[in-house]
Each structure stands twice: as structure tokens, then as C-alpha cells.
C-alpha positions as CSV (number, residue, x, y, z in Angstrom):
1,M,-18.8,10.0,8.8
2,S,-17.0,7.6,11.0
3,T,-16.9,8.1,14.7
4,L,-13.3,6.6,14.5
5,R,-13.5,5.0,17.9
6,K,-10.7,2.4,17.7
7,Y,-12.3,-0.6,16.2
8,Q,-15.7,0.5,17.5
9,S,-14.9,-1.6,20.6
10,N,-15.6,-4.8,18.7
11,P,-16.7,-6.0,15.3
12,S,-20.2,-6.8,16.3
13,S,-20.7,-3.2,17.5
14,L,-19.3,-1.9,14.2
15,L,-21.6,-4.1,12.1
16,N,-24.7,-3.3,14.2
17,N,-24.0,0.4,13.7
18,A,-23.4,-0.1,10.0
19,K,-26.7,-2.0,9.7
20,M,-28.7,0.6,11.6
21,L,-27.3,3.4,9.4
22,F,-28.0,1.4,6.2
23,D,-31.6,0.6,7.3
24,N,-32.3,4.2,8.3
25,K,-30.3,6.2,5.8
26,G,-29.1,3.7,3.1
27,L,-25.5,4.4,4.0
28,Q,-22.9,1.9,2.8
29,T,-19.9,1.3,5.2
30,I,-16.3,1.2,3.9
31,V,-13.8,-0.4,6.2
32,V,-10.1,0.4,5.9
33,E,-7.1,-0.8,7.8
34,G,-5.3,2.4,8.5
35,E,-5.1,6.2,8.6
36,S,-3.5,6.6,5.2
37,D,-6.4,4.8,3.5
38,Y,-8.9,6.8,5.6
39,R,-7.4,10.2,4.7
40,L,-7.2,9.4,1.0
41,L,-10.8,8.3,0.7
42,R,-12.2,10.8,3.0
43,Q,-11.8,13.7,0.6
44,W,-13.8,11.9,-2.2
45,L,-16.6,10.3,-0.1
46,V,-20.2,11.2,-0.6
47,D,-21.4,11.7,3.0
48,K,-25.1,11.0,2.3
49,N,-24.3,7.7,0.8
50,A,-21.2,6.3,2.5
51,R,-19.2,6.3,5.7
52,L,-15.7,5.2,6.6
53,E,-14.4,3.1,9.4
54,N,-10.7,2.8,10.2
55,V,-10.3,-0.4,12.2
56,N,-6.5,-0.2,12.7
57,G,-5.1,-3.3,11.1
58,K,-5.5,-5.9,8.3
59,P,-6.5,-8.7,10.8
60,N,-9.4,-6.5,12.0
61,V,-10.5,-5.8,8.4
62,K,-10.6,-9.6,7.7
63,E,-12.6,-10.2,10.9
64,I,-15.1,-7.6,10.0
65,W,-15.4,-9.1,6.5
66,L,-16.0,-12.6,7.9
67,K,-18.7,-11.5,10.3
68,A,-20.4,-9.4,7.6
69,K,-20.5,-12.5,5.4
70,E,-21.8,-14.6,8.3
71,R,-24.7,-12.1,8.7
72,R,-25.2,-11.8,5.0
73,F,-24.8,-8.0,5.3
74,T,-23.8,-6.8,1.9
75,A,-23.6,-3.0,2.7
76,V,-20.1,-3.4,4.2
77,H,-17.1,-3.2,1.9
78,C,-13.6,-4.1,3.3
79,I,-10.4,-2.6,1.9
80,A,-6.9,-4.0,2.8
81,D,-3.4,-4.0,1.5
82,L,-2.2,-7.2,-0.2
83,D,1.2,-7.0,1.5
84,Y,3.3,-10.2,0.8
85,D,0.3,-12.5,0.7
86,I,1.0,-13.8,-2.8
87,V,4.8,-14.3,-2.1
88,L,4.0,-16.1,1.2
89,K,1.4,-18.3,-0.5
90,D,-1.4,-16.8,1.6
91,D,-4.2,-17.0,-1.0
92,P,-5.9,-13.6,-1.5
93,I,-9.6,-13.3,-0.6
94,I,-11.7,-13.4,-3.7
95,D,-15.0,-11.8,-2.8
96,E,-17.1,-8.9,-3.9
97,Q,-17.0,-7.4,-0.4
98,F,-13.2,-7.7,0.1
99,I,-11.2,-5.2,-2.0
100,Y,-7.4,-5.1,-2.2
101,V,-5.5,-1.9,-2.8
102,S,-3.9,-2.2,-6.2
103,I,-3.6,-0.6,-9.6
104,L,-5.6,-2.3,-12.3
105,E,-3.5,-4.9,-13.9
106,G,-6.3,-6.8,-15.5
107,S,-9.7,-8.4,-14.8
108,N,-8.4,-11.3,-12.7
109,D,-7.5,-10.8,-9.1
110,N,-4.4,-12.9,-9.6
111,D,-3.0,-10.0,-11.6
112,I,-2.6,-7.9,-8.5
113,E,1.0,-6.6,-8.3
114,C,0.7,-3.7,-5.9
115,N,1.1,-4.4,-2.2
116,D,-0.3,-1.4,-0.5
117,L,-1.6,2.2,-0.8
118,E,1.8,3.9,-1.0
119,S,2.9,1.5,-3.8
120,A,-0.3,2.2,-5.7
121,L,0.4,5.9,-5.4
122,I,4.0,5.6,-6.6
123,R,2.7,3.6,-9.6
124,S,0.1,6.3,-10.4
125,R,0.5,9.7,-11.9
126,A,0.7,11.1,-8.4
127,L,4.4,10.6,-8.5
128,S,4.8,12.8,-11.6
129,K,2.6,15.5,-10.0
130,V,4.6,15.5,-6.8
131,M,8.0,15.7,-8.6
132,S,6.8,18.4,-11.0
133,Q,5.0,20.7,-8.6
134,K,6.7,20.5,-5.3
135,Y,10.3,20.1,-6.3
136,R,10.6,22.8,-8.9
137,G,14.1,24.0,-9.9
138,A,15.7,20.6,-9.4
139,A,17.8,19.3,-12.3
140,L,15.1,16.7,-13.1
141,Y,12.9,18.3,-15.6
142,E,14.4,17.9,-19.0
143,N,12.8,14.9,-20.7
144,F,10.5,14.9,-17.7
145,E,8.3,11.9,-18.4
146,E,11.3,9.8,-19.4
147,R,13.0,10.7,-16.1
148,I,9.9,9.9,-14.1
149,Y,9.6,6.5,-15.8
150,D,13.3,5.9,-14.9
151,L,12.8,7.1,-11.3
152,R,9.9,4.7,-10.8
153,E,11.8,1.8,-12.2
154,K,14.8,2.6,-9.9
155,L,12.4,2.7,-7.0
156,R,11.0,-0.7,-8.0
157,V,14.3,-2.4,-8.4
158,S,15.8,-0.9,-5.2
159,S,12.8,-1.7,-3.0
160,L,12.4,-5.3,-4.2
161,K,15.9,-6.0,-3.1
162,I,15.0,-4.9,0.4
163,G,11.6,-6.5,0.2
164,A,13.1,-9.9,-0.6
165,F,14.7,-9.9,2.8
166,R,11.5,-8.8,4.5
167,A,9.5,-11.5,2.8
168,A,12.1,-14.2,3.6
169,S,12.0,-13.1,7.2
170,Q,8.2,-13.4,7.2
171,Q,8.5,-16.9,5.8
172,L,10.7,-17.9,8.7
173,W,8.3,-16.3,11.2
174,L,5.3,-18.2,9.7
175,A,7.3,-21.5,9.8
176,K,9.1,-21.2,13.2
177,K,7.9,-18.0,14.9
178,I,11.5,-16.6,14.6
179,S,12.3,-13.3,12.9
180,A,15.4,-12.9,10.9
181,I,15.3,-9.1,10.7
182,D,13.4,-6.4,12.6
183,G,10.2,-5.3,10.8
184,E,11.5,-1.8,10.8
185,F,14.9,-2.8,9.3
186,R,16.4,0.6,8.5
187,I,17.3,1.7,5.0
188,S,20.7,3.1,5.2
189,E,23.0,5.1,3.0
190,E,25.5,2.5,4.0
191,F,24.1,0.4,1.1
192,F,21.9,2.9,-0.7
193,D,23.4,5.5,-3.0
194,A,20.7,8.2,-2.9
195,D,22.3,10.3,-5.6
196,N,22.4,7.6,-8.2
197,F,19.5,5.6,-6.8
198,Q,21.3,2.3,-6.5
199,I,21.4,-0.5,-3.9
200,D,24.7,-2.2,-3.3
201,G,23.6,-5.8,-3.0
202,E,26.6,-7.0,-1.1
203,K,26.5,-4.1,1.4
204,L,22.8,-4.7,1.9
205,T,23.4,-8.4,2.6
206,S,26.2,-7.5,5.0
207,S,23.9,-5.0,6.8
208,V,21.2,-7.7,7.1
209,R,23.7,-10.2,8.4
210,N,25.2,-7.8,11.0
211,S,21.8,-6.6,12.3
212,S,20.1,-10.0,12.6
213,S,19.8,-11.9,15.8
214,L,20.3,-15.1,13.7
215,K,23.8,-16.4,13.2
216,G,25.6,-19.0,11.2
217,Y,23.5,-21.3,9.0
218,A,20.2,-19.7,10.0
219,I,21.0,-16.3,8.6
220,E,22.7,-17.7,5.5
221,E,19.5,-19.6,4.8
222,I,17.5,-16.3,4.9
223,I,20.0,-14.7,2.6
224,S,19.7,-17.6,0.2
225,K,15.9,-17.4,0.3
226,A,15.9,-13.7,-0.2
227,S,18.1,-14.2,-3.3
228,H,15.7,-16.7,-4.7
229,L,12.7,-14.4,-4.1
230,E,14.5,-11.5,-5.8
231,L,15.1,-13.6,-8.9
232,K,11.6,-15.0,-8.9
233,Y,9.9,-11.6,-8.6
234,A,12.5,-9.5,-10.5
235,A,10.0,-8.3,-13.1
236,G,7.2,-7.2,-10.8
237,W,6.2,-5.2,-7.8
238,Q,5.2,-8.1,-5.5
239,L,8.2,-7.5,-3.1
240,C,7.9,-3.7,-3.1
241,R,6.7,-2.4,0.3
242,G,5.2,1.1,0.2
243,H,7.1,2.5,3.2
244,D,10.4,1.3,1.6
245,L,9.5,3.0,-1.6
246,T,8.8,6.3,0.1
247,T,11.9,6.1,2.3
248,L,14.1,5.6,-0.7
249,L,12.4,8.4,-2.5
250,A,12.7,10.7,0.5
251,L,16.5,10.1,0.7
252,H,16.8,10.8,-3.0
253,V,14.7,14.0,-2.9
254,T,16.5,15.2,0.2
255,N,19.6,15.4,-2.0
256,I,17.7,17.2,-4.8
257,V,16.2,20.0,-2.8
258,E,19.0,20.3,-0.2
259,R,16.8,19.9,2.8
260,R,15.6,16.9,4.8
261,V,12.5,15.4,3.4
262,S,10.9,12.6,5.4
263,P,9.1,9.5,4.2
264,R,5.9,10.8,5.9
265,E,6.2,14.1,4.0
266,I,6.5,12.1,0.7
267,E,3.4,10.0,1.6
268,E,1.4,13.1,2.4
269,D,2.5,14.7,-0.9
270,L,1.4,11.6,-2.8
271,R,-2.0,11.4,-1.1
272,M,-2.6,15.1,-1.8
273,A,-1.5,14.7,-5.4
274,C,-3.9,11.7,-6.0
275,E,-6.9,13.1,-7.8
276,L,-10.2,11.2,-8.1
277,E,-9.4,10.2,-11.7
278,M,-6.1,8.6,-10.5
279,L,-8.0,6.9,-7.6
280,S,-10.5,5.5,-10.2
281,Q,-7.5,3.7,-11.8
282,T,-6.8,1.7,-8.7
283,R,-8.5,-1.5,-8.0
284,F,-10.3,-0.3,-4.9
285,G,-11.3,3.0,-6.4
286,A,-12.8,1.3,-9.5
287,R,-14.6,-1.2,-7.3
288,L,-16.1,1.6,-5.1
289,L,-17.2,3.4,-8.3
290,K,-18.9,0.2,-9.5
291,I,-20.7,-0.3,-6.3
292,G,-22.1,3.2,-6.5
293,S,-23.2,2.6,-10.1
294,V,-24.9,-0.6,-9.2
295,T,-26.8,0.8,-6.2
296,G,-27.6,4.1,-7.9
297,R,-26.0,5.9,-4.9
298,P,-22.4,6.9,-5.7
299,L,-19.9,6.4,-2.8
300,L,-17.3,8.7,-4.4
301,K,-17.8,12.1,-6.0
302,V,-18.4,10.9,-9.6
303,S,-19.3,14.4,-10.7
304,D,-15.7,15.5,-10.1
305,L,-14.6,13.0,-12.9
306,L,-16.9,14.8,-15.3
307,S,-16.0,18.4,-14.5
């Protein structure tokens, strides 16, 4: 188990500890970037074969990976969100020890279309399980699977419209160290119809324009770039940010159950609903199962898949 001291003071300390535990007990170390990943994996971990380290951030995961490669230490496996790397032309890391959170789109890492853990859970059967078990009595359940498919598609379309602005703002930051919108740009019912699950594009654009510190040509350029990104990635999930997805869903579900449901509650529900079989259908779950198969010491509780 992880001591969970923040970043273990430094990457060298974490790696030294990981090597000692591997040499003495054969333990593999799995490095994750946040609490959500830690809590999801923790329930399925085989303690005698693996340990988890939450290093609090993607840059720290990358640094651990680099130093593990420098030391040729193969018992460390790093898991991180893809975020907007493909959109921003930040080439994904292709390496056996670096694993992106994603559903399985194919055998090629270029097929990744899922940006983070929450997105992966929304795209899994965990969404169906949450909607069917927790929110009983809502007028959702005739033609249930069809409605879940429709709900997931509405989530995708709505979140990518917001994600286009976020990605355009990040492009500006990378180029000029200027931010067009706050990273926590608030999803508002001013532009989101929670009942019908629709984003009003014009009102969203106005909200971005009004909330931005940029004015004149600068903000219009961001709006233009966001429009271009939305068109370019209209068919996929590359612009869909997990916390936007869960915020949109929380606003919608609040109307269904007639009580306030927070994004955090939705995220916790999704984690709890994710069974090992569902986890095995994500890229990182499948990779961890494969590592266990190759080493002969499972990192995840494979027996639960067979029961």
C-alpha cells in the first residue's frame, strides 16, 4: 500500500522505495496523478503484488516515468490522463511503462479518444448502472438502453462545445502565456438547458466573451479557434473534459430527482459503479492485467473476473 506522502518528497525517494520493495517483495509500483485514479484502482489491487502512489499531478507522473527510464527500472508503471494533448499537438508518450487512461478504441495508441478517468467512466457501462440503480423512479426507464445511448451522446456533444473553448484557451497559453478563460470556467444554466440537455452555442459564446479578461480582436480570435476545433473534433471525444461531463450530468440529474446532485457525487457514483470487468475494458485496466499476466503476479484481482 502507498504511504501517500505527497510525492514522497521527491521522485528519487519514490523510486528508491519502489526498487527496495520490488527487490525485497517483488512488488510492482503503479503511479497515478490524482485521488480519483487512486480510489478507483485501490479496490481492485492485489496488495501482495502491487502498490499505488498518488503523486498529485500529471507533470509529476511524467517526471517519475523519465527517471524510471533513466534508471532502467521496469517495475514502475505510470498512469496519466491524456487531457488535450492530441488537440494541442503534444505528442502522447508511447512506452510500455506509460499508460493513458482511455477506453479501448483499438490496438494503436493514436486511437485514444478519452481524455481522463471521468470520461472513461461516462463511456463505460458505469453510466447505465448509476442511472438505473440510484435514480429509480425517474421518467427515464422506458427503452432504457436507447435512452442511455442518447444521454451519453448529448453529454458528448454538449461537453465538446465547452471543451473547444478550453482547448483554444490552452493553445493561447502555450503560445503567449495568456489565458483566455479561467480554467474553472463555470457551466451555467444561462447557456445550458438541463431539462433538454442542450447547449445554446450563441449564449455560451457570449458567456465566454463576457467572462474573459481578453477584449476586442484577441477574444474574437479565441472564439474563432474554438469554432474550428469544434468542427474538427465534432465526431469524437477529444474535447470532452471529464469534470465538464459530470457537471452537465449533475445539473440534468438534479432536475430528474428534484434534489441537488453535485458533480462530485456523480463522480463518486461512477467510481463505485465501475466493476473490474468494466475496468478491464479501459486502456489502463487492460494494460495492468497484461503486466500481471506477463509477470505471473496479477496486479488486479483477476479472480473477480472469473467469479
